[in-house]
N, C-alpha and C positions, 0 to 999 in steps of 0.2 A: 566545175569550173565557173567563177564568177564570171559576170558580164559586166563588160563598160557601155556605157550609153548617155546619149544626152535625152536633154527633156525638157519642158519649161515647165521654171515657178510657176508660183500663182501671180507676182509681177509680169508675167511673161518675158522673164530673161532666163536663157540659154544656161544650162547646169549641167554637170556629170554626176554620175550616181553608180555604184556597182552593188549586183546582186548577186545570191546565190552560194556557192559552196566555200566555205574558207580554209577551214583545217579541221583537221580532228582533234579534241583535246587530249592532250594524254594522258589526263588523271582520271575523267569520266568516261572518255573512248567514245563520245556523243560526236556526231559531225555537225558542224557548227556554219549555220545557213543563215546568212545576213542579208540587209539590203541598208547600205548609206548613201545619204543625197546633199547636195549642196556643195557640192566643188566646182570652182570657175575653171578650172582644165581637166583634162584627162590625166595629167602629170600628176595633180592633187590628188586626184582619186585614187591613183596607182599608189604613190606614196602612203595612203593612210590604209589602203587594203595590204601593203606590207607589213606596217605596223601592229596592224590588227591580228595579221598572220601569226607574227614575232611573238607576239604578245600570249595567244591561246597557246603557241608551243611550248612557249617559256613556262607558262601555268601561272601566269600573274591575275591575271583574270581571277583564278583559284584562289590565289592568295589574300584575296582581298574581302572575299564573301567567306572564308571557312573559319569556323571559329575554333578555341582551343578545346572543346569537348569533342569536337570531331574529329581533330587532329589525333585527339587524348583516343577516341575509338579505334582509330585505325591504326595507331602504334601499339596499341593492345595487343590488337590481334596478331601483328607480327612478334611484338615480344614473346606470347605463349610459343612460339616457335622456337626460338633464341636461347631459353633459359627452363632453370628446373624449376617446377609450379608451387616449391614454397617461396622462388623469389620471385613470380607474378604477383603471388598471395602478398610479401610484402610490399611490394611497390603500388597494387591497388591501394591497400589498407592507405599508405601516406598520401598519395595522388585525390585517392574520393574523398579522404578524410580532412584534408587542408588545403589540397590544391585547387581542386574543381570549385569550389564556393567561392573562390577568389579569381580564378580565371575562367571557370567552365564557359560564362556567355561572351568572352572578349573576342572579335577576331583577329586575327594574327598580327595584322599590322595596327591593330591598337594596345599592343603588346609593348612596353617600354623597358629599356635598362631602370628607369627610378621608379617606376611600379614594382619591378622585380624585387629590385633592392630594399623596399619598401616592406615587401610581403617578408623577405627574409630576417629583414629587423623585428618583424612581429613574430615570425617562429623562434626566432631567438631567444626572445622574450617569454614565449610561451611554452616552449619545448625541451625538452633535452637531444634531442634527435632532430634538433632541426637542420644540419647539414646532411641529416639523410633525405629530408624534405626536400631539400634545395639538389639534392642530384638528380632523386626521382624525376623534378621537374625538367630539369636541363637534359635528362636522356630524351624526352617525351621532345621537345624542342630541338634537339639533336635531329631525329628522326624528320622535324618539322623542314631543316636544313638540305636533308639528303635527298627530302622528295622534292626538293625546290618549292616549298612551300611556305618558305623563311628566307629571307635573303641571310642572316646568322641569328645566331641563339643567345639572346638578352640575358638569359640566366647566368651565363658562362661568365659576361662581364660585371657581375654582381660581385662586391666583395663579402668575404665570408666572417661576419664577428668576431671576435675571439671567444674562446669557448668560457664557459664563467667557472669561477673557481671555486670550486665546495670541498669542504672538508671530510674526505673520504675515513669511512672506519674499516681497518684491515680487513680483507676479506679472505683470509686464511688461517688456519690452525698451524698453531707451534705444535710440536713433537707431544707435550703433556695436554695441551688441549684436545689434542684428536684424540688421544689414550681416554680422555674423560669423557669426551663423545662418544666412542666405540663401546667402550664399558658399559655405558649407559643404555646405549640401545641393545647392546645385549641381553639385558635383563628382560626387555619386551617380547610381548609376546606376539611376534611378529620377526619371525628369521630374515624374510623377504629382505626387510630395512637393512639389518645387520649386513646382510651379501652384500645388498646394494652399494650402499656409503662405504663398506669395506673395499669395493672393486671401484669405485671411483677414487678413494682416497690412495690406493695402491698403485692405478694406472696412470691416474690423470687424466681418462679419458671424459670426453665431454657426455652432458647428461645422455643426450639425441642418440649418441653413439651406443652406447650401455643399454638402451630401450633397446636398439634395436638388433641386439647378438642373438644369435642362434646357441642353442646349447652345443652344437657340433664345432663353433668356433675356437672351442676350448679343444687344447690336444692335451690331453692329459700326460701323456707318454714322453712327449717334448718339452711340456710344462711352459705351452705357448697359447697364446690368444692371439687370433687373427681379428682386426677391426676394419670392415668394409664396406658398413654401410650405416647410414644414420637416420634416424624418425624426422618428418617435418609436417606442417598443416600446410595444404595447398590452399587454392584461391575458393575453395567451394570450403573450409575449413575441416576439411577429412585428414584425417593423419595420413602420411603415406610412407614408404621405405623407399630412400634413395641414396643414390651415391653420396660418398662424402664430399666436403668443402673442398677439399684439392686433391691430388694425385699422392701426394706427401702424408695425407690421412688415411690411405691405405696402408697399413704396417701389421708387423707381428711382431709381437712383443712378450717378453718371458714373464711369468708368473711364480710367486714362491709356492713353496708346498703347502704351508697354514690358508693360504687366499683360496688353491684349488679345492683344500677339502670342505673347507666352509661352502664353496661353490656347488660341489658334489653334494653336500648334506643339502642345502637348499633345493636341487635338483631332485633329490627323494621326497622332500616336503609338497615340493609342488608336485608330483606326479602324483600322489596321495591323494592331497587333496582335488587335486582337478579331475581326476579319475572318478570322486563322489560325485560331480558336478557333470560326466559325461564326457568329459574329454579326454582325447588320448593324446599324451604327450611325447613319445616313442616316434613320432614324426619327423622328416629329416629337417624340417625345418621349422622344428619348435624353438618358440622363444624362451631365452633364458627368465625373465621377467614378460609376464604378459597380465593383462586384464581379466576379470572375471567371465569373458567370453573368449580367453585364449584367443588373445586377440593383441594390436598394438595399443600401448598406452599413448595419450597425450601426452606432449613432453611436459606443460604444466603438472601433472601428478606429482613429480618428485619436487617442486616447489610445496605442493600439497602435507607430502610426507614429511618435510624437514619441519614444517610450521606445527604441525600435529608432534612432532618428537619434541621440540623447545617448549612446546605449551604443557606436555604431559611431563617435563622435567620440573617447570615452574611449579606446577601442581606438585610436585613432592620434595618441594621445597629445595631444589637443584637448577642455579641459573645456569645454564651451558651459554658460551659465545655465542652469539646467531650469526651465519655465514650461508651465503647463497649457494646453491647446487653448484654453479661454476666456481665457487671458493676453494670447493675440493679437489680442482684440476691446480689452484694457486697452490693450495697446501701439499699437494704432490710433488709440485714444480720445488717450491721452498725446500721439503724435507730431502727431495733428491741431491738437492746442491750441499745441505749439510751434512749429506751420509758421504758427500764424497764424490759426487757423478760429477763426470765432463759435461761441458757445454752440449758437445755433442750427442751424448747419450740422453742428456733431456729432451734435446730438440726431436730426437729420434721418437722417443717414447710418448712424447706428445703430438708427435705429428706434424710438425709445424715446418713450412715451406723452407725456411732457413734461420741461422742463429741470430740474426738480426731479430726478427721475430720474437723469440723466446727472450732475450735480453730485453729487448723495449716492452715485450707488456710483463713478464715478471722481472721488474728490476728490484723489487722491493726482497728484504733480506730479513730473518726473524731475529730478534735480541740473542739468541746465542752464535746466530753467524756473525754479529756484530760482534761480539765477545771471542772468538775464536779467532777472527780477523787481525785486529789489536794483538792478542798475544801471539799468534802465526809471526805479525810482524815485529813485535819486542823478540821472541825467542831468536830470530833471525837476527836482529841487530845484534844482539847480546850484551845490552845496557839498558 
């Protein structure tokens, strides 16, 4: 407990002081013991004591001294307990690569809205994913507000610049283009590629979902495939198997006879090849597509497969349209609509949360669809 008492200063004038325990810092949990002098009355000394105590309990003293780097370190520890390891990895990449160089050494009370806006504008000019960097920064500052280390979140007050308009090449295949691609891949001395990209095109699943499949996820009697896992990269750059993006991503979809036959043929080839390497592919959790150590692939490998296929085709005088692995998801969606599937059927097969997601992301149509739409309208009108 603090003591209040009188003393004489160097001019022999009577003054008041207080000394001793004031409060326990709620952040550091340290007991604050101090002495303050120079008050003309006991009431003044008591008022200053109350102000200091309130300041400590509120944490304002900490707010003036903590840096963004320190806040980030505290936030990261909490963040690891709240989200998937792959999400931690993504946010660390954004923050440590782009945010800490600008904000790291700044005290929290030095961070202004105008400074944040300047940074957002710079990120917008340099990076396509500028809005993700802004969002990650805002998450850290939200934590600062929640912990009462910041009065408000200046990053949330910034204005997000308009997304740059870029001419995008269609990232999907038409029916004929897909047929040309698959016909070429079938000629290659790698049946894995043929089975894998057939599966992507028929199901519309994400590459990370396909790489996380077990052989047992295929039910050949019911002709179904259960999708309930996805691979990702954690913050230590290790590939991990985790739950899908949303509960809607858990799904069981139907498969056609030909795709099942192709997968079964691949399983036989894989079993024989991996037996020679000393691996037993009859285990319960045998991956459909595994690396040479019979373990999870890194997701980037699918991009490498595609690049190899396109380069191989060019060397043989064939120019295939280049799309990304995700383009096969677009392709499946587009061709399902073209084949007459309903919006709900496509939504459930792709594992989207709602119909809006399906229509917003896949608003493109193939030339064949556009032609069919026009013909359907003309037939309906009758003139």
